[in-house]
C-alpha positions as CSV (number, residue, x, y, z in Angstrom):
1,M,51.9,-37.3,6.9
2,R,49.1,-39.7,7.1
3,L,50.5,-40.5,11.2
4,A,50.6,-37.0,11.8
5,N,47.0,-36.3,10.4
6,G,45.7,-39.5,12.3
7,L,47.4,-38.2,15.5
8,A,45.7,-34.7,15.2
9,A,42.2,-36.3,14.6
10,L,42.8,-38.5,17.8
11,V,43.9,-35.3,19.7
12,L,40.6,-33.3,18.6
13,Q,38.4,-36.3,19.4
14,I,40.0,-36.4,22.9
15,T,39.6,-32.8,23.5
16,L,35.9,-32.3,22.4
17,A,35.0,-35.4,24.7
18,L,36.6,-33.9,27.4
19,A,35.0,-30.6,26.8
20,V,31.7,-32.3,26.5
21,A,31.9,-34.1,29.9
22,G,33.3,-30.9,31.4
23,S,30.0,-28.8,30.5
24,A,27.9,-31.8,31.6
25,M,29.6,-31.7,35.0
26,A,29.6,-27.8,35.2
27,P,26.8,-26.5,37.6
28,T,24.0,-24.6,36.0
29,G,21.0,-23.1,36.7
30,P,20.4,-22.2,40.4
31,A,23.2,-24.6,41.6
32,A,25.7,-22.1,39.8
33,A,24.0,-19.2,41.7
34,G,23.8,-20.4,44.9
35,G,20.6,-22.2,44.5
36,L,18.9,-18.8,43.6
37,P,15.9,-19.2,40.9
38,S,16.0,-17.0,37.9
39,Y,13.5,-14.8,36.2
40,T,15.2,-16.0,32.8
41,S,14.8,-19.6,33.5
42,P,12.0,-19.9,36.0
43,G,11.5,-23.6,36.1
44,A,15.0,-23.8,37.3
45,G,15.6,-25.9,40.7
46,Q,11.9,-27.0,40.9
47,P,10.9,-30.5,40.2
48,A,9.7,-31.5,36.7
49,V,6.0,-32.0,36.1
50,E,5.8,-34.6,33.4
51,N,2.2,-35.3,33.9
52,P,-0.1,-34.4,31.1
53,K,-2.0,-30.9,31.6
54,L,-5.3,-31.0,33.2
55,T,-8.3,-28.9,32.3
56,A,-10.1,-26.6,34.7
57,R,-12.9,-29.3,34.4
58,D,-10.7,-32.4,35.1
59,V,-9.7,-30.5,38.4
60,T,-13.5,-29.6,39.3
61,E,-14.6,-33.2,38.6
62,R,-11.6,-34.6,40.8
63,L,-12.8,-32.2,43.8
64,F,-16.4,-33.1,43.4
65,K,-15.7,-36.8,43.2
66,A,-13.3,-37.0,46.5
67,A,-15.0,-39.1,49.4
68,P,-16.1,-37.0,52.1
69,G,-13.2,-36.5,54.3
70,A,-10.9,-37.6,51.7
71,R,-8.0,-35.3,50.4
72,P,-8.4,-34.8,46.6
73,D,-5.4,-35.9,44.7
74,L,-3.5,-33.2,42.6
75,N,0.0,-34.3,43.5
76,A,2.5,-33.0,41.2
77,L,0.2,-32.3,38.3
78,N,0.5,-29.6,35.5
79,L,-2.1,-27.0,36.4
80,T,-0.4,-24.2,34.7
81,R,-2.7,-21.1,33.6
82,L,-5.9,-22.8,34.6
83,D,-8.9,-20.9,35.8
84,L,-9.6,-22.3,39.2
85,A,-10.9,-19.1,40.8
86,E,-13.6,-19.7,43.6
87,L,-12.9,-23.5,43.7
88,D,-13.2,-25.4,47.2
89,F,-10.0,-27.5,46.9
90,K,-11.2,-29.4,50.1
91,G,-7.5,-29.5,51.3
92,A,-6.4,-31.2,48.4
93,D,-2.8,-32.7,48.1
94,L,-1.3,-30.0,45.3
95,A,2.3,-30.8,46.6
96,K,5.0,-30.3,43.8
97,A,2.3,-29.3,41.8
98,D,2.7,-26.5,38.8
99,L,0.3,-23.8,39.3
100,F,2.1,-21.3,37.1
101,G,-0.1,-18.6,36.0
102,A,-3.2,-20.1,37.4
103,D,-6.2,-18.2,38.6
104,L,-6.7,-19.0,42.3
105,S,-8.8,-15.6,42.9
106,R,-11.2,-16.4,46.1
107,A,-10.2,-20.1,46.0
108,N,-10.4,-21.9,49.3
109,L,-7.1,-23.7,49.6
110,A,-7.4,-23.9,53.5
111,G,-5.6,-27.0,55.0
112,A,-4.2,-27.9,51.5
113,S,-0.7,-29.3,51.0
114,L,1.1,-27.1,48.5
115,A,4.6,-28.2,49.8
116,G,7.0,-27.7,46.9
117,A,4.6,-26.2,44.5
118,I,5.2,-23.6,42.0
119,L,2.8,-20.4,42.4
120,D,5.0,-18.1,40.1
121,S,2.8,-15.4,38.1
122,A,-0.5,-17.1,39.6
123,T,-3.4,-14.8,40.8
124,I,-4.1,-15.2,44.5
125,T,-6.6,-12.2,45.2
126,A,-8.7,-13.2,48.5
127,A,-7.2,-16.7,48.2
128,D,-7.5,-18.6,51.5
129,F,-4.2,-20.4,52.2
130,S,-5.2,-20.6,56.2
131,G,-3.6,-23.7,57.6
132,A,-2.3,-24.8,54.4
133,D,1.3,-26.3,54.0
134,L,3.5,-24.2,51.6
135,T,6.7,-25.7,52.8
136,D,9.7,-24.8,50.3
137,T,6.9,-23.3,47.8
138,R,7.6,-20.7,45.4
139,M,5.6,-17.9,44.7
140,L,7.3,-15.3,42.1
141,R,5.5,-12.3,41.0
142,P,2.0,-13.2,41.9
143,T,-1.2,-11.0,41.0
144,I,-2.9,-9.8,43.9
145,F,-4.8,-6.6,43.8
146,T,-7.4,-6.1,40.8
147,T,-6.7,-2.1,41.0
148,L,-4.0,0.1,42.0
149,E,-5.8,0.6,45.3
150,V,-4.8,-1.9,48.1
151,T,-8.1,-3.2,49.7
152,T,-7.8,-5.6,52.7
153,S,-10.6,-7.8,51.2
154,E,-8.5,-8.8,48.1
155,A,-5.4,-9.7,50.3
156,P,-4.8,-13.5,50.8
157,K,-4.7,-15.3,54.0
158,F,-2.1,-17.3,55.7
159,V,-3.2,-17.6,58.9
160,G,-1.5,-20.6,60.7
161,A,-0.2,-21.7,57.6
162,R,3.4,-23.3,57.2
163,L,5.5,-21.2,55.0
164,V,8.8,-22.8,56.1
165,R,11.1,-22.0,53.4
166,L,8.6,-19.9,51.2
167,R,10.6,-18.0,48.3
168,S,8.4,-14.9,47.3
169,D,8.9,-11.3,45.8
170,G,5.2,-10.6,46.0
171,Y,3.1,-7.4,46.9
172,L,1.4,-9.2,49.7
173,E,0.3,-6.0,51.5
174,R,-2.3,-6.3,54.2
175,A,-2.0,-10.2,54.1
176,D,-2.8,-12.0,57.0
177,F,0.1,-14.3,58.4
178,T,-1.3,-14.6,62.1
179,D,0.3,-17.7,63.7
180,A,1.9,-18.7,60.5
181,D,5.3,-20.4,60.5
182,L,7.8,-18.7,58.0
183,T,11.2,-19.8,59.6
184,E,13.7,-19.4,56.8
185,A,11.0,-17.8,54.5
186,I,13.1,-15.7,51.9
187,L,10.6,-12.5,50.8
188,G,11.7,-9.4,48.6
189,R,14.9,-8.7,46.8
190,S,17.1,-11.9,48.1
191,A,14.3,-14.0,46.4
192,M,15.8,-14.0,43.4
193,R,19.0,-13.9,41.3
194,E,18.4,-10.7,39.4
195,P,18.3,-8.2,42.1
196,A,18.3,-5.3,39.0
197,V,15.1,-6.3,38.0
198,N,13.6,-7.6,41.2
199,A,11.6,-4.7,43.0
200,P,11.5,-5.0,46.8
201,A,8.7,-7.0,48.0
202,S,5.8,-4.9,49.8
203,L,4.6,-6.5,52.9
204,S,3.1,-3.2,54.3
205,S,0.5,-3.4,56.9
206,A,0.7,-7.3,57.0
207,N,-0.4,-9.0,60.1
208,F,2.5,-11.2,61.6
209,T,0.9,-11.4,65.1
210,R,2.3,-14.5,66.8
211,A,3.9,-15.5,63.4
212,I,7.4,-17.4,63.8
213,L,10.1,-15.8,61.4
214,K,12.9,-17.4,63.0
215,D,16.2,-16.7,60.4
216,A,13.6,-15.3,57.8
217,K,15.0,-12.9,55.2
218,L,13.3,-9.8,54.4
219,P,16.0,-7.3,53.4
220,G,15.0,-4.1,51.8
221,T,11.2,-4.9,52.3
222,S,8.6,-2.5,52.9
223,L,7.0,-3.6,56.1
224,A,5.4,0.0,57.2
225,Y,2.6,-0.5,59.7
226,A,3.2,-4.3,59.7
227,R,2.1,-6.0,62.8
228,F,4.7,-8.3,64.9
229,I,3.1,-8.6,67.8
230,D,4.4,-11.2,70.0
231,A,6.0,-12.7,66.7
232,D,9.5,-14.8,66.9
233,L,11.9,-12.7,64.7
234,S,15.2,-14.1,66.1
235,G,17.5,-14.2,63.7
236,A,15.6,-12.3,61.1
237,N,17.0,-10.5,58.6
238,L,15.8,-7.0,58.3
239,R,18.5,-5.0,57.0
240,G,17.5,-1.9,54.9
241,S,13.9,-2.6,55.5
242,N,11.1,0.1,55.8
243,L,9.6,-0.6,59.3
244,T,7.8,2.8,59.8
245,K,5.1,2.6,62.5
246,A,5.7,-1.3,62.8
247,D,4.5,-2.6,65.8
248,F,6.8,-5.1,67.9
249,T,4.8,-5.2,71.0
250,G,6.1,-8.3,72.7
251,A,7.9,-9.7,70.0
252,N,11.5,-11.7,70.2
253,I,14.0,-9.7,68.2
254,A,17.2,-11.5,69.8
255,G,19.7,-11.7,67.1
256,A,17.5,-9.8,64.5
257,D,19.6,-7.8,62.0
258,F,18.1,-4.2,61.7
259,T,21.3,-2.5,60.1
260,G,20.2,0.3,57.8
261,A,16.5,-0.3,58.4
262,N,13.9,2.7,58.9
263,L,12.4,2.5,62.3
264,D,10.6,5.7,62.2
265,E,7.7,5.4,65.0
266,A,8.2,1.9,65.2
267,D,6.6,0.5,68.7
268,L,9.4,-1.6,70.4
269,R,7.4,-1.4,73.9
270,G,7.7,-4.8,75.6
271,A,10.0,-6.3,72.6
272,R,12.4,-9.0,74.0
273,G,16.0,-9.4,72.9
274,L,16.7,-5.7,72.6
275,D,20.2,-6.0,73.9
276,Q,20.7,-8.8,71.3
277,A,19.6,-7.2,68.3
278,I,22.1,-6.5,65.7
279,G,22.4,-2.8,64.2
280,L,19.3,-1.7,66.4
281,A,20.7,1.2,67.9
282,S,22.3,2.9,64.8
283,A,19.4,2.1,62.7
284,T,17.8,5.1,61.0
285,N,15.3,7.1,62.9
286,Y,15.9,4.6,66.1
287,D,15.5,7.6,68.4
288,R,12.1,8.1,67.2
289,T,10.9,4.8,68.0
290,Q,8.6,4.1,71.1
291,R,10.3,2.1,73.9
292,D,9.9,1.3,77.3
293,P,11.4,3.6,79.6
294,I,14.9,2.8,81.3
295,P,14.4,2.0,85.1
């Protein structure tokens, strides 16, 4: 009996050890969901910010004390929920910084490095990101407009910014992306793991003139009245998007997927790669688009 009890205890210990090891090796968080972040675990997949949290005064002092021409160092700092409105960041290094819930209203972030930073739930009303580097940055559910009325003066600016692999589901209506690089950026429903709670992003009336959107993902996104003049949309995913009266004049749409998109009165005159676009001719209201006359 003692031998049997001893063997049973040994088997139980081995079983528990294997279970613990298996759970440690099992993929969790974004790895278990194809790399997608989650609303229920918003920090998953992002670098841990272990530095102590700074105050708004600490940040202001660092910016003020920076030598002329030097880039203030705010790299990988915990700046969550700070009131940083109207600050001039002087092109600061904010790479991998955690700006969750921070107020960046009317802040000057032109030329700043925000690569890999977290801007989830940040307020970016009239913020200027012109020329900034937001490579691999995450900007989920940002607050932009102060009232239900969308005004151009409150839309953020991303002119000439690097937004490669940016992930955002925000309402970026009327935002200016002129000359910006949005290669492989993910905007809209596909930015998150839970599509049921993720409303489609809105980029209505946004300006993408000369922007690079190669292989960008914007499925189901509202892009009505958006301007894609001379933009590069090669390989972009626009499936099911609302492109009513969008302007594609001179744009490269080779390989872009328009399956199920609404192209009501969209302007395709001068667009390149029409014959290589996917699902274009069968898209909703394609017959109502403006196209070059067939010679």
